[in-house]
C-alpha positions as CSV (number, residue, x, y, z in Angstrom):
1,M,-16.1,-31.2,-0.4
2,G,-12.9,-30.2,1.4
3,A,-13.0,-29.1,5.0
4,D,-10.4,-28.2,7.6
5,G,-7.7,-30.8,7.3
6,A,-8.9,-32.0,3.8
7,A,-6.8,-31.9,0.7
8,G,-7.6,-31.9,-3.0
9,G,-9.6,-29.8,-5.4
10,G,-13.3,-28.9,-5.4
11,T,-14.7,-26.8,-2.7
12,Q,-12.4,-25.9,0.2
13,I,-13.9,-24.5,3.4
14,V,-11.6,-23.2,6.1
15,R,-12.4,-21.4,9.4
16,A,-10.7,-18.1,10.3
17,P,-11.0,-18.2,14.1
18,A,-10.8,-15.1,16.3
19,K,-7.3,-14.5,17.6
20,L,-6.8,-13.4,21.2
21,N,-3.8,-11.9,22.9
22,L,-4.0,-13.3,26.4
23,Y,-1.3,-10.9,27.3
24,M,0.5,-8.3,25.2
25,H,3.8,-6.7,26.3
26,V,5.4,-4.0,24.2
27,C,9.1,-4.6,24.7
28,G,10.8,-1.9,22.7
29,R,10.7,0.3,19.5
30,R,12.8,-0.8,16.5
31,D,14.7,1.5,14.2
32,D,12.1,0.9,11.5
33,G,9.4,2.3,13.7
34,Y,7.8,-1.0,14.5
35,H,7.7,-2.4,18.0
36,D,9.0,-5.7,19.5
37,L,6.3,-7.6,21.2
38,D,5.9,-10.5,23.6
39,S,2.4,-12.0,23.5
40,L,0.6,-15.2,24.2
41,V,-1.8,-15.8,21.3
42,V,-4.6,-18.2,21.3
43,F,-7.7,-18.8,19.2
44,A,-11.4,-18.9,20.1
45,G,-14.3,-21.0,18.8
46,V,-16.0,-18.1,16.9
47,H,-14.8,-17.5,13.4
48,D,-15.1,-16.1,9.9
49,L,-15.3,-18.6,7.1
50,I,-13.4,-18.8,3.8
51,T,-14.9,-20.9,1.0
52,V,-12.9,-21.5,-2.2
53,E,-14.3,-22.9,-5.4
54,P,-13.1,-23.2,-9.0
55,G,-13.4,-19.9,-10.9
56,A,-12.1,-17.9,-13.8
57,G,-9.6,-15.4,-12.4
58,L,-9.5,-14.4,-8.8
59,S,-12.8,-13.1,-7.3
60,L,-14.0,-12.3,-3.8
61,E,-17.6,-12.2,-2.6
62,I,-18.4,-11.2,1.0
63,D,-21.5,-12.1,3.1
64,G,-22.2,-12.3,6.8
65,P,-23.2,-9.8,9.5
66,F,-20.2,-7.6,9.0
67,A,-19.9,-7.8,5.2
68,D,-20.7,-4.1,4.8
69,A,-17.7,-3.2,6.9
70,V,-15.0,-4.7,4.6
71,P,-14.1,-3.9,1.0
72,A,-14.4,-6.6,-1.7
73,D,-11.8,-5.1,-4.0
74,G,-8.0,-5.5,-4.3
75,T,-7.4,-3.8,-0.9
76,N,-9.0,-6.7,0.9
77,L,-6.2,-8.8,2.6
78,V,-7.9,-12.0,1.3
79,I,-7.5,-11.0,-2.3
80,R,-4.0,-9.7,-1.6
81,A,-3.0,-13.0,-0.1
82,A,-4.4,-14.9,-3.1
83,E,-2.5,-12.8,-5.5
84,V,0.8,-13.1,-3.6
85,L,0.4,-16.8,-3.2
86,A,-0.4,-17.3,-6.9
87,E,2.7,-15.3,-7.9
88,L,4.9,-17.1,-5.4
89,A,3.8,-20.6,-6.5
90,G,3.5,-19.8,-10.2
91,V,-0.2,-20.6,-10.3
92,D,-2.2,-19.3,-13.3
93,T,-5.6,-20.9,-12.5
94,G,-8.3,-18.9,-10.8
95,A,-10.4,-19.2,-7.7
96,A,-13.8,-17.9,-6.6
97,I,-13.4,-17.0,-2.9
98,R,-16.2,-16.2,-0.5
99,L,-15.6,-14.6,2.9
100,T,-18.4,-15.0,5.4
101,K,-17.7,-12.1,7.9
102,N,-19.0,-13.0,11.3
103,L,-16.5,-11.1,13.4
104,P,-16.3,-7.3,13.9
105,V,-13.5,-5.6,11.9
106,A,-10.5,-3.6,13.2
107,S,-11.2,-5.1,16.6
108,G,-8.0,-6.7,17.9
109,I,-9.1,-10.3,17.2
110,G,-7.2,-11.0,14.0
111,G,-9.9,-10.0,11.5
112,G,-8.3,-9.5,8.1
113,S,-5.2,-11.4,9.2
114,A,-7.1,-14.5,10.2
115,D,-9.1,-14.3,7.0
116,A,-5.9,-14.0,4.9
117,A,-4.3,-17.0,6.7
118,A,-7.5,-19.1,6.1
119,A,-7.5,-18.1,2.4
120,I,-3.8,-19.2,2.1
121,K,-4.7,-22.6,3.6
122,A,-7.7,-23.0,1.4
123,L,-5.9,-22.0,-1.8
124,V,-2.9,-24.2,-1.0
125,R,-5.3,-27.1,-1.0
126,H,-7.3,-25.9,-4.0
127,W,-4.3,-25.3,-6.2
128,G,-2.4,-28.4,-5.0
129,I,0.6,-26.4,-3.7
130,H,3.0,-28.3,-1.5
131,P,3.6,-26.0,1.5
132,A,7.1,-27.1,2.2
133,T,8.3,-25.9,-1.3
134,H,7.5,-22.2,-0.6
135,D,8.2,-19.7,2.2
136,L,4.6,-19.3,3.3
137,S,5.6,-17.8,6.7
138,G,7.7,-15.1,5.0
139,M,4.8,-14.4,2.6
140,A,2.4,-14.1,5.5
141,L,4.6,-11.6,7.3
142,E,4.7,-9.4,4.2
143,L,0.9,-9.3,4.3
144,G,0.7,-8.3,8.0
145,A,2.2,-8.8,11.4
146,D,-0.6,-11.0,12.7
147,V,-0.8,-13.2,9.6
148,P,2.0,-15.6,10.5
149,V,0.5,-16.5,13.9
150,C,-2.9,-17.0,12.3
151,L,-1.3,-19.2,9.7
152,F,0.4,-21.1,12.5
153,G,-3.1,-21.7,13.9
154,R,-2.4,-22.8,17.4
155,G,-1.5,-21.3,20.8
156,A,1.9,-19.6,20.5
157,F,4.2,-17.1,22.1
158,M,4.7,-14.3,19.5
159,G,7.8,-12.2,19.4
160,G,9.4,-9.6,17.2
161,V,6.8,-7.8,15.2
162,G,5.0,-11.1,14.9
163,E,7.4,-13.3,12.9
164,R,9.0,-15.2,15.9
165,L,6.6,-18.0,17.0
166,E,7.1,-20.6,19.7
167,D,4.5,-23.2,20.8
168,A,2.7,-22.3,23.9
169,P,2.5,-24.7,26.9
170,E,-0.7,-26.7,27.2
171,L,-3.6,-24.5,28.2
172,P,-6.8,-25.6,29.9
173,D,-10.3,-26.1,28.5
174,A,-11.9,-22.8,29.4
175,A,-14.9,-20.6,28.3
176,L,-14.8,-17.0,27.0
177,V,-17.0,-14.1,26.5
178,L,-15.9,-11.7,23.7
179,V,-17.3,-8.2,23.7
180,N,-16.7,-5.3,21.3
181,P,-18.4,-2.0,22.1
182,G,-19.0,-1.2,18.5
183,A,-15.6,0.5,18.0
184,A,-13.1,0.0,15.2
185,L,-9.5,1.0,16.1
186,S,-6.5,1.6,13.9
187,T,-3.6,-0.5,15.2
188,P,-0.9,2.2,14.2
189,E,-3.0,4.8,16.0
190,V,-3.2,2.8,19.2
191,F,0.6,2.2,19.1
192,G,1.2,5.9,18.5
193,A,-0.9,6.8,21.5
194,R,1.0,4.4,23.9
195,R,3.0,6.1,26.6
196,G,5.3,4.9,29.4
197,E,8.1,2.5,29.8
198,F,8.5,-0.7,27.8
199,S,7.8,-4.1,29.4
200,A,10.0,-7.2,29.7
201,P,9.0,-10.5,28.1
202,A,6.9,-12.7,30.4
203,R,6.8,-16.1,28.9
204,F,6.3,-19.2,31.0
205,E,7.1,-22.9,30.4
206,D,4.7,-24.9,32.6
207,D,1.4,-26.4,31.3
208,I,-1.7,-24.9,33.0
209,G,-4.4,-27.2,34.2
210,T,-7.4,-25.0,35.0
211,A,-9.0,-21.7,33.9
212,A,-8.4,-20.3,37.5
213,E,-4.7,-21.1,37.2
214,L,-4.6,-19.4,33.8
215,A,-6.2,-16.3,35.2
216,D,-3.6,-16.2,38.0
217,V,-0.8,-16.5,35.5
218,L,-2.3,-13.7,33.3
219,R,-2.9,-11.4,36.3
220,A,0.9,-11.1,36.6
221,R,1.0,-9.9,33.0
222,G,-1.0,-7.3,31.1
223,N,-1.9,-5.6,27.8
224,D,0.4,-2.6,27.4
225,L,-2.0,-1.0,24.8
226,T,-5.1,-0.9,27.0
227,E,-4.6,2.7,28.3
228,A,-4.0,4.1,24.8
229,A,-7.0,2.2,23.3
230,V,-9.3,3.4,26.1
231,A,-8.2,7.0,25.5
232,L,-9.2,6.5,21.8
233,A,-12.4,4.5,22.5
234,P,-13.7,5.1,26.0
235,G,-16.3,2.4,25.6
236,I,-13.6,-0.2,26.1
237,A,-13.5,0.8,29.8
238,D,-17.2,0.1,30.1
239,V,-16.7,-3.3,28.5
240,L,-13.9,-4.2,30.8
241,N,-15.9,-3.1,33.8
242,G,-19.0,-5.1,32.6
243,L,-17.0,-8.2,32.1
244,A,-15.2,-7.9,35.4
245,A,-18.5,-7.5,37.2
246,A,-20.1,-10.6,35.6
247,E,-20.6,-13.5,37.9
248,A,-17.9,-16.2,37.7
249,C,-15.6,-14.1,35.5
250,L,-12.0,-14.9,36.4
251,L,-10.3,-12.2,34.4
252,A,-11.3,-9.4,32.0
253,R,-8.8,-8.0,29.5
254,M,-8.5,-6.3,26.1
255,S,-7.2,-8.3,23.2
256,G,-4.5,-6.9,20.9
257,S,-4.9,-3.2,20.1
258,G,-8.6,-3.4,20.8
259,A,-11.4,-2.7,21.0
260,T,-12.6,-6.3,21.6
261,C,-12.2,-7.6,25.2
262,F,-12.5,-11.0,26.7
263,G,-13.7,-12.5,29.9
264,L,-12.3,-15.8,31.1
265,F,-14.6,-18.3,32.7
266,E,-14.3,-21.9,34.0
267,E,-17.7,-23.1,32.6
268,V,-19.5,-22.5,29.4
269,A,-22.8,-22.1,31.2
270,A,-21.4,-19.2,33.2
271,A,-20.0,-17.6,30.1
272,E,-23.3,-17.9,28.2
273,A,-25.2,-16.4,31.2
274,A,-22.8,-13.5,31.3
275,A,-23.0,-12.9,27.6
276,A,-26.8,-12.9,27.7
277,G,-26.8,-10.3,30.5
278,L,-24.2,-8.0,28.7
279,A,-26.0,-8.2,25.4
280,E,-29.4,-7.4,26.9
281,G,-28.1,-4.4,28.7
282,N,-25.9,-3.0,25.9
283,P,-27.7,-3.4,22.5
284,G,-24.9,-1.7,20.6
285,W,-22.3,-4.2,21.7
286,W,-21.2,-7.3,19.8
287,V,-21.2,-10.1,22.4
288,A,-20.3,-13.8,21.9
289,A,-19.9,-16.7,24.3
290,T,-17.4,-19.3,23.1
291,R,-14.5,-21.6,24.1
292,L,-10.8,-21.2,24.2
293,G,-9.4,-23.2,21.3
294,A,-10.4,-22.9,17.6
């Protein structure tokens, strides 16, 4: 059986970790209508799962707690990624793909983009494609702005519309609580609702040693889409307030275009206690305690 880092045929299993924007600056609007961004992207320990096995043609099955929220037809980004990769690499053999959907959809944590990137990785191994012989990054960008950074798969500063990636400095071992108020948001709608001036890029070079130091660095930055997202989904404000009030929470912030928010903690035990309290008091919320780093 293949696993993350394995190569060869048979069954390939690849995690699709939740993507977090630790900060998100909207730096300008391009002539094509898209926006130039500056963001520090990391990955969390919670994830969807892609499993690829031999099959006749391309097929997709979906299970998991959020399976009913995503289509299993050709509009799913996983199938689209498989079709584009097969065409790019000249592959004519099939694959049976299963997506285990553990993460909420349209929630600012990568979702379909992370799933598509994981599918690309699994199919590259399954079909024996040499990554260096094809422009996988260019293909990823055609699928969606977040797919390249999810394919990159490690902490990165993301620029442009998502195509310009640069390794992030070393970040600390830290704990997280992820919370979604049960809201799905359209990224274009959130960008369309954004008002105000554009922000300057805010990258930094030094490694960060502790979660408290990371919180200090992030406090000097922000998420420029928060106000627009809260206007569309007011429950986000309740989530941010709940996280900020949790004992030992160092920083509470929305990820991406929302609606998922994260709280940064020094210790896993504190994050787990906060997650338990938030889940108990808010039965409609999705709450997960996890670690920084996929």
